[in-house]
C-alpha positions as CSV (number, residue, x, y, z in Angstrom):
1,M,0.0,0.0,0.0
2,T,1.1,3.6,-0.7
3,Q,-0.2,6.8,0.8
4,A,-3.0,8.2,-1.4
5,K,-2.7,11.4,-3.4
6,I,-5.2,13.7,-1.9
7,G,-5.5,17.2,-3.4
8,Y,-7.2,20.4,-2.3
9,A,-10.3,21.5,-4.2
10,A,-10.2,25.3,-4.2
11,M,-13.7,26.7,-4.6
12,L,-13.4,30.1,-6.3
13,E,-17.1,30.5,-5.8
14,Q,-16.5,31.1,-2.1
15,F,-13.1,32.9,-1.8
16,G,-11.3,35.8,-3.5
17,P,-8.1,35.2,-5.4
18,R,-5.6,36.2,-2.7
19,E,-7.4,34.2,0.0
20,V,-7.8,31.1,-2.1
21,V,-4.1,31.1,-3.1
22,D,-3.1,31.3,0.6
23,Y,-5.4,28.3,1.3
24,C,-3.7,26.4,-1.5
25,V,-0.3,27.1,0.0
26,A,-1.5,26.1,3.5
27,A,-3.0,22.9,2.0
28,E,0.3,21.9,0.4
29,A,2.2,22.5,3.7
30,A,-0.3,20.2,5.4
31,G,0.2,17.4,3.0
32,F,-2.3,17.9,0.2
33,S,-0.8,16.9,-3.2
34,G,-2.2,19.4,-5.6
35,V,-5.1,21.8,-6.4
36,M,-8.3,21.5,-8.4
37,A,-9.5,25.1,-9.0
38,A,-13.1,25.8,-9.8
39,D,-13.9,27.7,-13.1
40,H,-17.0,29.8,-12.4
41,F,-18.2,33.1,-13.9
42,A,-20.7,33.3,-11.0
43,P,-21.1,31.6,-7.6
44,W,-23.9,29.0,-7.2
45,V,-25.7,31.2,-4.7
46,P,-25.1,34.9,-4.0
47,G,-24.0,34.1,-0.4
48,Q,-20.9,32.3,-1.7
49,G,-20.0,35.7,-3.1
50,Q,-17.0,35.2,-5.4
51,A,-16.0,34.2,-9.0
52,P,-12.4,35.2,-9.8
53,F,-10.9,34.3,-13.2
54,V,-9.6,30.7,-12.8
55,W,-6.7,31.1,-15.2
56,T,-5.2,34.1,-13.4
57,V,-5.7,32.3,-10.1
58,M,-4.0,29.1,-11.4
59,A,-0.9,31.1,-12.4
60,A,-0.7,32.4,-8.9
61,I,-1.2,28.9,-7.5
62,G,1.6,27.6,-9.7
63,E,4.0,30.2,-8.5
64,R,3.4,29.6,-4.9
65,T,3.1,25.8,-4.7
66,R,4.9,22.8,-6.1
67,G,2.2,20.2,-6.8
68,D,-0.1,19.6,-9.7
69,F,-3.0,22.0,-10.5
70,G,-5.8,22.3,-13.0
71,P,-9.3,23.7,-13.6
72,G,-11.9,21.3,-12.4
73,V,-13.4,21.8,-14.8
74,T,-13.5,24.4,-17.6
75,C,-15.7,24.6,-20.6
76,A,-14.3,25.4,-24.1
77,G,-16.6,26.9,-26.6
78,Y,-18.9,29.5,-25.1
79,R,-17.2,32.1,-23.0
80,M,-13.9,31.1,-24.6
81,H,-13.1,29.5,-27.9
82,P,-11.3,26.1,-27.7
83,A,-8.2,27.8,-29.2
84,T,-8.1,30.3,-26.3
85,V,-8.4,27.5,-23.8
86,A,-5.6,25.6,-25.5
87,Q,-3.3,28.7,-25.4
88,A,-4.0,29.2,-21.7
89,A,-3.3,25.6,-20.8
90,A,-0.2,25.4,-23.0
91,T,1.2,28.6,-21.4
92,L,0.7,27.2,-17.9
93,Q,2.4,24.0,-18.7
94,A,5.3,25.8,-20.3
95,T,5.6,28.0,-17.2
96,Y,5.2,25.1,-14.7
97,P,6.4,22.0,-16.6
98,G,4.8,18.7,-15.7
99,R,2.4,20.2,-13.2
100,H,-0.6,21.5,-15.1
101,W,-3.5,19.4,-16.3
102,L,-6.6,20.5,-18.3
103,G,-10.0,19.5,-17.0
104,L,-12.8,19.9,-19.5
105,G,-16.6,19.6,-19.2
106,S,-19.7,20.3,-21.3
107,G,-20.6,23.4,-19.4
108,E,-23.4,24.9,-17.3
109,A,-25.6,27.9,-18.2
110,L,-24.7,29.6,-14.9
111,N,-21.3,30.3,-16.3
112,E,-21.6,30.1,-20.1
113,H,-24.9,31.9,-20.9
114,V,-23.3,35.3,-20.0
115,V,-22.1,35.8,-23.6
116,G,-25.6,35.3,-25.0
117,G,-26.7,33.0,-27.8
118,Y,-28.7,29.8,-27.6
119,W,-28.0,27.5,-24.7
120,P,-28.2,23.9,-26.1
121,E,-29.5,20.7,-24.7
122,T,-27.2,18.0,-23.4
123,P,-26.4,16.1,-26.6
124,E,-25.3,19.2,-28.4
125,R,-23.2,20.3,-25.4
126,I,-21.4,17.0,-25.4
127,A,-20.9,17.2,-29.2
128,R,-19.4,20.7,-28.8
129,M,-17.1,19.5,-26.0
130,L,-15.8,16.6,-28.1
131,E,-15.1,18.9,-31.1
132,S,-13.3,21.3,-28.7
133,I,-11.1,18.5,-27.6
134,E,-10.2,17.8,-31.2
135,I,-9.2,21.4,-31.7
136,I,-7.1,21.6,-28.5
137,R,-5.4,18.3,-29.5
138,K,-4.5,19.7,-32.9
139,L,-3.0,22.9,-31.4
140,F,-1.1,20.9,-28.7
141,S,0.6,19.0,-31.5
142,G,2.4,22.0,-32.9
143,G,2.6,23.3,-36.4
144,D,-0.1,25.1,-38.4
145,V,-3.6,24.1,-37.7
146,K,-7.0,24.8,-39.3
147,H,-10.4,23.5,-38.4
148,D,-13.8,23.7,-40.1
149,G,-16.2,21.7,-37.9
150,R,-19.8,21.6,-37.2
151,W,-19.6,24.0,-34.2
152,Y,-16.2,25.7,-34.5
153,K,-13.9,27.2,-37.0
154,L,-10.2,27.9,-36.7
155,E,-8.3,29.7,-39.4
156,T,-4.8,28.6,-40.1
157,T,-2.7,29.3,-37.0
158,R,-0.5,27.6,-34.3
159,L,0.4,27.9,-30.7
160,W,3.7,29.8,-30.6
161,T,4.3,29.0,-27.0
162,L,4.3,25.3,-26.3
163,P,5.6,23.2,-23.5
164,E,7.9,20.2,-24.1
165,T,5.0,17.9,-23.2
166,P,1.4,19.1,-23.5
167,P,-0.8,19.0,-20.4
168,P,-2.9,15.9,-20.1
169,I,-6.6,16.4,-20.9
170,Y,-9.1,15.0,-18.5
171,V,-12.9,15.1,-18.9
172,A,-15.4,15.4,-16.1
173,T,-18.3,13.1,-16.6
174,A,-20.7,10.7,-14.9
175,G,-22.5,9.5,-18.0
176,P,-21.7,6.3,-19.9
177,Y,-21.4,7.7,-23.4
178,T,-19.1,10.5,-22.4
179,A,-17.1,8.2,-20.2
180,R,-16.5,6.0,-23.2
181,K,-15.5,8.9,-25.4
182,T,-13.2,10.2,-22.6
183,G,-11.3,6.9,-22.6
184,E,-11.0,7.0,-26.4
185,L,-10.0,10.6,-26.8
186,C,-8.4,11.8,-23.5
187,D,-5.8,11.0,-20.9
188,G,-7.9,10.5,-17.8
189,I,-11.4,11.0,-16.3
190,I,-12.8,13.2,-13.5
191,T,-16.0,12.3,-11.7
192,V,-17.8,13.1,-8.5
193,G,-19.0,10.9,-5.6
194,A,-21.8,8.5,-6.5
195,P,-23.1,5.0,-5.5
196,E,-20.6,2.2,-6.1
197,E,-22.5,0.6,-9.0
198,K,-22.7,3.9,-10.9
199,I,-18.9,4.5,-10.5
200,E,-18.2,1.0,-11.6
201,G,-20.3,1.5,-14.7
202,V,-18.5,4.8,-15.5
203,F,-15.2,3.0,-15.1
204,A,-16.2,0.2,-17.4
205,K,-17.2,2.5,-20.2
206,F,-14.0,4.6,-19.7
207,E,-11.9,1.4,-20.0
208,E,-13.9,0.3,-23.1
209,G,-13.2,3.6,-24.8
210,A,-9.5,3.5,-23.9
211,R,-9.1,-0.1,-25.3
212,S,-10.9,0.8,-28.5
213,A,-8.2,3.5,-29.1
214,G,-5.3,1.1,-28.3
215,K,-4.6,2.5,-24.8
216,D,-4.1,0.8,-21.5
217,P,-6.8,2.1,-19.1
218,A,-4.7,1.0,-16.1
219,T,-2.2,3.8,-16.9
220,M,-4.9,6.5,-17.2
221,P,-5.7,8.7,-14.1
222,R,-9.1,8.3,-12.5
223,I,-9.8,11.5,-10.5
224,L,-12.5,12.2,-8.0
225,Q,-13.8,15.4,-6.5
226,L,-15.6,15.1,-3.1
227,H,-17.5,17.7,-1.2
228,L,-17.5,17.4,2.6
229,A,-18.9,19.3,5.5
230,W,-16.6,19.1,8.6
231,A,-16.6,21.3,11.6
232,P,-15.9,20.8,15.4
233,T,-19.6,19.9,16.0
234,Y,-22.2,18.3,13.8
235,E,-24.5,21.3,14.2
236,E,-21.8,23.6,12.7
237,A,-21.1,21.1,9.9
238,L,-24.8,20.9,9.0
239,R,-25.1,24.7,9.2
240,D,-22.2,25.0,6.8
241,A,-23.8,22.6,4.3
242,M,-27.2,24.4,4.5
243,T,-25.9,28.0,4.2
244,E,-22.6,27.7,2.3
245,W,-23.3,24.8,-0.1
246,P,-27.1,24.3,-0.5
247,N,-26.5,23.4,-4.2
248,G,-25.0,20.2,-2.9
249,G,-28.5,19.1,-1.7
250,M,-30.3,19.9,-4.9
251,K,-31.2,16.5,-6.4
252,F,-31.8,17.6,-10.0
253,P,-29.7,18.6,-13.0
254,K,-28.4,22.1,-12.7
255,Q,-26.9,22.7,-16.1
256,D,-29.7,24.9,-17.4
257,I,-30.1,27.3,-14.4
258,R,-28.8,30.7,-15.3
259,S,-28.7,32.8,-12.1
260,P,-27.3,32.5,-8.6
261,F,-30.6,34.1,-7.5
262,E,-32.6,31.3,-9.0
263,F,-30.4,28.8,-7.1
264,A,-30.9,30.8,-3.9
265,A,-34.7,30.5,-4.4
266,M,-34.4,26.8,-4.9
267,A,-32.1,26.5,-1.8
268,K,-35.0,27.4,0.4
269,L,-36.4,24.0,-0.4
270,V,-33.3,22.1,0.6
271,R,-33.6,20.0,3.8
272,P,-30.8,18.3,5.8
273,E,-31.9,14.9,4.5
274,D,-31.3,16.0,0.9
275,F,-27.5,15.8,1.4
276,E,-27.7,12.1,2.1
277,G,-25.4,10.3,-0.3
278,R,-24.3,13.6,-1.8
279,L,-22.3,15.3,0.9
280,M,-20.7,13.7,3.9
281,I,-21.6,15.8,7.0
282,S,-19.8,14.9,10.2
283,E,-17.7,16.4,13.0
284,D,-15.6,13.2,13.2
285,P,-12.5,13.2,11.0
286,D,-12.4,9.4,11.0
287,V,-15.9,9.2,9.5
288,H,-14.6,11.4,6.6
289,R,-11.4,9.3,6.4
290,A,-13.5,6.1,5.9
291,Y,-15.7,7.9,3.4
292,V,-12.7,9.0,1.3
293,Q,-11.0,5.6,1.6
294,R,-14.1,3.9,0.2
295,F,-13.6,5.7,-3.1
296,L,-9.9,5.0,-3.1
297,D,-10.7,1.3,-2.8
298,L,-12.9,1.6,-5.9
299,G,-9.8,2.5,-7.9
300,F,-9.4,6.3,-7.9
301,D,-5.8,7.5,-8.3
302,Q,-6.3,10.9,-6.8
303,V,-9.1,12.6,-4.8
304,Y,-9.5,16.4,-4.4
305,L,-11.4,17.4,-1.3
306,H,-13.6,20.4,-0.7
307,N,-14.8,21.3,2.8
308,V,-17.8,23.6,2.3
309,G,-17.2,25.7,5.5
310,R,-15.6,29.1,5.6
311,D,-12.9,28.1,8.1
312,Q,-10.6,26.4,5.6
313,R,-7.4,26.7,7.6
314,R,-8.8,24.8,10.6
315,W,-10.1,22.1,8.3
316,I,-6.8,21.9,6.4
317,D,-4.9,21.5,9.7
318,V,-7.2,18.8,11.1
319,F,-7.3,16.8,7.9
320,G,-3.6,17.2,7.3
321,R,-2.9,15.8,10.7
322,D,-5.7,13.2,11.3
323,V,-7.0,12.1,7.8
324,L,-4.4,12.4,5.0
325,P,-1.7,10.2,6.6
326,K,-4.2,7.4,7.1
327,L,-5.5,7.2,3.5
328,H,-3.9,4.7,1.2
329,R,-4.1,3.1,-2.2
């Protein structure tokens, strides 16, 4: 057994850029292996209060830490053309070689609708994401590139600043079709906590796609993001979940909701029992340790943890001392 790689999930919805970078530095000092940074144009609910530009924050994280880091996840094709995302990721990897990874997703209206235009349904969003991966791969390869696809066009151009090795591309998904395409087209998969049978199904499709492309899925990272609510008392932890992260208790698709104020209205309907199976709420670090270990035992290579409360430093210290050293693969 080896000690597990447990990263810090930096929620830019909750904290401003200077504050969140300081938390990333503290997390690394406490034993966290890297950082997954949230890409949001708006917070989920107004009370979270922040949404700094993820690429600027990641550059600051890269400068002040030594572990891996990446957006978890960004969407190419609405606010930013895939070529712009490719340039941003290539520049970070050139600046911090071997440390940056690019996490991609199909997007949410909360963040992407701000530039106007039609917000498509799920099949089109997935198709757009897959085409954006094609463009980014082309640009990462070097040389002149052009693209005339169904959703995007790229006139003949190239990335003039390239790292020696391009950043790996991971896709965030919990669906079987996208999991298979991720295995086929990308370097690894990101997903969120779910029942064991669902995760096993996602892994099976991911492996199927990887093998269809002649790749060994055993060598491809499987990454998990987990949201937790820890505080010194159960009452405080539950209060943090209800006030700071009510979106975690919303048991319905959120991709089409456009406004934090709409989420706030829906949050009034969230009850403590709605977090069951979606957010671990406990004052006991060992309960959280067992919860995280269960996912490591399912085959995840790296887990990024987000504690929903505002007192990040206290949580980082407690988990760095009482949880991280006891987690293994």
